N, C-alpha and C positions, 0 to 999 in steps of 0.2 A: 474662536477668537474671544468670545465672551468669557469662556473659562480661563483663558490666559490672562485677561484683564482682571478677573477676580483674584487670580493667584498673585498678580503683581500688587493688587491692593492689600492682600494679606501680608505679603512680604514687606511692603512699605510701612505697614502699621505694626503689622505684627512683630616641692620638690625635695629638699632635705626634710622639710616638714610638709604637712598637708598643704597643697597650694590653695585650697579653699579657705584656709584660716586667715582672716584679715589681720593685718598688723596694726595695732592700736598704740599710737604715741611711742613707737619704737625709735629710740635715739641711736643713730649710728653716725659716727664721725668719719667722713670720707677724706682721703688725702686730697690735697689741692694740686692743680696742674695749670700751668700757663702755657700759651703757645706763642712762639716767636717766629716771625716771618723774615727770611733772609733771601728772598727771591730776586732774580734778575730777569731781564728780557721782557717781562710782562707789564702791562699797564696797572696803575693803582686800582682801577675798577675790577680787573680780573683777579688781582692779588687778594683784594678784600672779599670777593665772591668765594674764592677757594678757602680763605681763612674761616669765613662764616660756616661753610659746609663742614669743615673739619671740627670746628667747635661744636656744631650741632651733633655730629656723630659721636664725639667724645662724651657729650651729655647723655646720648641714648644708651651707650654701653653701661652707664650708671655706676661707674667705679670711682669717679672723681667729682669734686667740686671744681668746675671749670671756670677759669677767669676769662672774661669776654673781651678784654682790651686787646686791640690789634697793635702789636709793637714790632717795629722793624729793627733788626739787629744784624750784626756781622756773623755769618755762619761759622767762620773759623775762630771767632773769639772764644777763648777757653772758659770764660765766665758768662753767666746769664745776665740779663738786664738788671739794673739796680732795683727796679720795681718788683722784680720776680725773685729776689734773693731769699725770701722767706717761704717760697713755694716748695712743696714736697717734691714735685716733678716739674720739669720744663721740657716741652717738646719743641725742638728747633728744626725748621725745615727750610729748604729753598727750592723754588721752581725754576727749571732751566728749559729753554727751547733748543733742541739740537738742529743740525743742518737739514734734517728731513722734516722739520716742523713738528716733531713729536714733543709731547710734554713729559719732562723728566722731573722726578722728585727725589731729593736726598733728605734724609731726616735722621735725627738722633734724639734719644730720650735721655735726659740728664737728671740725676739725683745727687744732690750735694755737689754739683758741678762735675760729677763723674758720669761718663757715657755708659749707660747700662743696656742700651739697645740701639741699633742702627740698621738702616735698610735703604735700598734704592728701588724706585718704581719707574715704569715707563708706560705711556699710552699714546697711541698714534694721533689722536685728535684731542685738542684741549676742550672741545665742546662736551666731552663726556668725562670731564674732570671729577665729577661727583663719585664715579666708581673708584677712582684712586683714593678719594677721601674715605669711602667705605672700607676699602682694603686696608688703609692705614689704621683706622679704628679697630678693625678686626684683628690686625696683628698686635696692636697694643693690648687689646683684650686677652689675646693668647699669651703674650709675654707676662701679663699680670696673673695668669693662672686661673682666670674666671671661666665660667661655663661658656661654651661656644656660642658665638653670635654669627654663625654661618648664614643665617637668614638675611643679614645686612647686605650680602652680595647677590641675593636673588632679585629677580625682576618681578614687578607687579603688573598684572594685566587687568584693565578695567574698562567698563563701558561708560561713556559720558553722554548724558542727555543734554542736547542742545536746544531743542524745542519739541513740540508734539510730534512723535513718530520719527524724529531725526536724532541719530546717535553717532558716536565714533567709538571705535575700540582702540585703546591706547596701551602701549607697553612703556613702563616707567620704572625708575628706581623707587625705593620705598618712601623717599622724601618728596616725590613728585617733581624733583628738580629737573631730571631728564624725562622727556616725554616724546614718544614716536608714535604717530597715528598709523595703524595698520589696516583698519577698515573704516571707510567713511562713505557718506552719500546715501545711506539707507537707514533701516530700523534694525539694528543689530544689538542683541542684549545677552546677558549671562555668559561672559567668556570664562573658559576653564582651561587651565594648562593640561596638555595631553600627556606629558611625561615629566620626569624629574629634571631632565636637562633643559626643559623649557624651550624646546626647538619647534613645538607645534601647539596648537590650541583648538578647542571646540567653541562654538558659539551658536546661538539661536538667531536665525534670520526670519523677520516678519514681513519681508517684501513680496511674498507670493500669497496665493489664496490659503495655503496651509503653512504653519510654522515648519521650518526646516532646520535640523541640526547639521551644522557644517564643520568641516575639519580643515585647518590651514597649516601647511608646513612653512614655517618662517624661513627656513634655509633656501627653499626653492620658490616660494611664493605660490605653490600649487594649492588649490582649494577643491574639495570634493564634498558631495552631499552624503551624509551618513544615514539619516532616517527622517521621515516627516510624519505628522500626525494631525488629525483634527484637534482643535482646541488648544493644545500646547505640546511642546517637546523641549525639555531642558535637561542638559547634562549637569547633575549636581555634584558628582564626584567621580574620580578615576582611581582605579586600584593601584597598589604599589608597583605592580609589574606593567602597568599601562594596558593590560589586556582586557579589562572589564570596565564598563561604564554603568553608573546608576543614573537612569533617565526617568524623569516624570513625563508621562504621556496620558492623554485622555481620549483614546480612539472611540470609546463608547459613552462619552459624556461626562464621566467622573474621573479626576486625575488619580492615577495609581503609579506605583514604582515598578520599573522594569530593569532587568539586568541585561545589558547588551554585551555580546562577545565580539571583540574587535576582529578576531581571526575568522570565525565562522559567519559573522554578520547576522547572527540570530539573536532574538530577544526572548526573555523569559519573564513572565509576570511574577512579581514578588508579593505584592499586596493586592487584596481583593475586598475593598471596603466601599460601601455605598456613598461615602462622603469624600473628604479630601485627604489624600496621602501624598506628601510632597517632600522635596528637599532632603533626600536620603544621603547619608554619609557612611562610608565604610568604617567599621570598628576594626575588623580584620577580614580575611577572605571569606569567613563564614557568617559574619554578623554585621548588621547595619543599625543605625539609629535614624529616625525620620520624624517629620512633623505630621500629625494627624488631628482631624477634628472629631474623632470618634467619641469624645466625652462631651460634645456640644460646644467646645471651644478648642482652638489649636494648642497642642502641647507636644512634648517629646516622648516618643516610644522607641523601643528596640525590638528586634526579632532576629532569629537565626534564619538565614536564607534556606528556603525549603520547608520551614516550619509554619504552621498556621497560627500559633500562639504569639501574642505580643506582650510586652512588659512596659508599663508606664515608668518613665525615668525621672520626670520632673513633677513635683507636687506644689511648687510655689508659682503663683501667677495664674491669670486666666486668659492670657493671650501670649503664648510662647512660640517662637519660630526661629528660623535661621540659625541652626546649630552647627557646631564643629566639634570634632572628637580627637583626643590624643590620649592613648592608653586608657587609664581609668577616669579621665576628666572629660566633661562636656561643658562647653560654653554655649550659651543661647541668649536670644533676645526676648525680653519680656516687657509687656505694657504695664506701666506703674499705676495708672489711674483706671477708673471703672467706666469712663465714658468713651465708647468706641468711636464717637462722631465729633469729638472736639479735639483741640490740640493736646497731644499727650507726650509724656516722656517715655521713651523706650530705652531701657538700660540692659547692659550685658551682665549676665550672672554666670558664675562658675560653680559646678557641683562635682563631687567625686562619687563614683558608683560604689565606693567602699565605706563612705561615712555619710552622716546626715548634714554636714556643713554646707552652707550656701554662702558664696562670696560675691557681693555686688562689685562690679568692675568699673562702672561709669556712673555719672550722677545727673547729667543734664542733656537735653536735646534728644534726637532720634539716633540711636546707636544700633547698627545692624551689620549683617554679613561678616560675622567674626570668622577668622581663619587662624588656626594654630600654625606656628612654624613647625617645620619637620621634626625638630627636637623638643617641641613643647615649651621652649623657653619664653616665647613671646606670642602675643595675639595681635593680628592685624584686623582692623575693622573700619567701617565707614561711619562717619559722624556728620549729621546735618543739624545745624544749630544757627538760628538767626540768619537765615538765608545764605549760610556759608557751608560748603561741602568740603570735608577733609578726610584724609587717611589718618587713622590713629594707630599708635603702637602701645600695647600694654606689656610692660616687663613684669611678669608675675612674681618672680622671686625678689624683685627690687621694689615692688609696690609703687611703680611709677607709670604715668601715662604721658605720651607725647603726641602732638597733633601737627599735621602738615597739610595746609589748605590747598584746595584746587583753585586755580586762578579764574577759570570760567567754566560754565556748565555745572551740571549736577551729577554726582556719582550714582550710577544705577546699580551696578554690581561689580565685584572684583574677585580676583584669585591671586594667590601668592606663590 
């Protein structure tokens, strides 16, 4: 347990062009867009809630300067509101409740008062309206021909610290508007999606004498134990085919990285170092990156599975941890100040394995647990600043960051 607490301490402290190249004073004029609400059946409170969600999603796709005024109009009116006559685009929609209580949305995108895109949506419960908003923004993004934002429709899983040794594991949308608690009443940390479809997840339970890695099938509610170990056991990554896990364990006192085969239930030790090797991520089926203290301070290394040699990947910073990988890019957390025992700023940095460029992605607070989207277009991360815990989104190619605060508790770890 002491080893696990030490690891938790380290973690808590510790595309057309090259994505690592920062954009300095780049001026880009974005088209303007306004949103008009023509809804019926629903209260003003719910209508405004949906409007705000849609405006937020349109901002995140980063293609428009979005007008934030909530204007009510007639859906069948062939012209836009007077206030929006000079807008490049106007998105007009109406919310409708059918006889079964389902939420329906009709929308059309207007340019110069001409309908250039239209679509209808349906969802069974209005309480999950935010997923309709995400789908609309996704479709607008596709219509505009921009790079995919498929990640908007994925779910986030995170552990929320409520008090000492009390947590919840929650499934949410990326804005944290929707939240469903799936594990509560114990000390459960480091959730990790078990497959691309997000139908199951792994997490570490600290409710017994030894830490236990558990697997939960969301569709059936079935839970099973995978493996336990003295000191610590954490699943840090899952292979593309969901057949292999990278697990940090410390059965002999020092944490090392193990490869776990889901079918055979066998483990293979990958690293053998007398210090700390943790938080491994798959580069591909043959190579990993991981955090190691073998230089006297934590930083990022890589190695081929089965090889004894390692390669240092990061040379900037003296306390680097919590990395994520997409193709040639690595994003990692680095401590910005030299005092390990005072309040520090921990920022995220992006490097390319093919160049010497380093791009700092954040500026204030404690920024950690970065996770690339599957297509590498965005990075999700946890930000703690001034007693506020938030999920952050970094749009790499648009040079923009967005934050979505957690209403209560503190984010311990998350996966996308």
